[in-house]
C-alpha positions in Angstrom: -9.3 -30.6 -308.2 -8.2 -27.2 -306.5 -9.7 -28.2 -302.9 -7.6 -31.5 -302.8 -4.5 -31.6 -301.1 -1.7 -34.4 -301.7 -0.7 -36.9 -298.7 2.7 -34.8 -298.1 0.6 -31.8 -297.3 -1.2 -33.1 -294.4 -0.1 -32.5 -291.3 -1.4 -35.8 -289.3 1.4 -37.5 -287.5 3.9 -35.2 -289.4 5.9 -34.3 -286.4 6.1 -37.7 -284.7 7.6 -39.4 -288.6 10.4 -36.5 -288.6 11.6 -37.6 -285.1 11.3 -41.2 -285.9 13.9 -40.7 -289.4 16.4 -38.7 -286.9 17.8 -41.4 -285.1 18.2 -42.8 -288.9 20.2 -40.6 -290.6 22.7 -40.5 -287.5 22.9 -43.4 -287.8 24.5 -43.4 -291.3 26.7 -40.5 -290.8 28.5 -42.2 -287.6 28.6 -45.1 -290.1 30.7 -43.4 -293.7 33.5 -40.7 -292.9 34.2 -37.6 -294.4 36.2 -39.3 -297.2 33.9 -42.7 -297.4 36.5 -44.8 -296.8 35.9 -47.8 -294.3 37.8 -47.8 -290.9 40.1 -51.0 -292.8 40.6 -49.2 -296.1 41.7 -45.9 -294.4 44.1 -48.5 -292.0 45.6 -49.1 -295.5 45.8 -46.1 -297.2 47.3 -44.4 -294.5 49.9 -47.2 -294.6 51.1 -46.9 -297.8 50.7 -43.0 -298.0 53.7 -43.6 -295.6 55.7 -45.2 -297.2 55.5 -43.2 -300.2 55.8 -40.1 -298.3 59.1 -41.5 -296.9 60.1 -42.4 -300.2 59.3 -39.0 -301.4 61.5 -37.4 -298.7 64.5 -39.8 -298.9 64.8 -39.1 -302.8 64.6 -35.1 -302.4 66.9 -34.9 -299.5 69.7 -37.2 -301.9 68.6 -34.8 -304.8 69.5 -31.9 -302.2 72.4 -33.5 -301.3 74.0 -34.0 -304.8 73.0 -30.4 -305.7 75.0 -28.8 -302.9 77.8 -31.3 -303.9 77.7 -30.2 -307.8 77.6 -27.1 -307.0 78.6 -25.3 -303.6 77.7 -21.7 -303.0 80.7 -21.3 -300.0 
């Protein structure tokens, strides 16, 4: 048993197999984004984000105006 090597430990064609695996990994990285969303999902999320952010800024502006109107500092 001590003299036997596992198939992974042998070096017959190992470099050839590694070079063939690289394009598959590169292809998988190109298909997925950093967030894991597809381009369609990212566009949908972005559209909803723009609406939500605009509403947030609008409400914040109104609240600031109400505070200034109720308690002016000058």
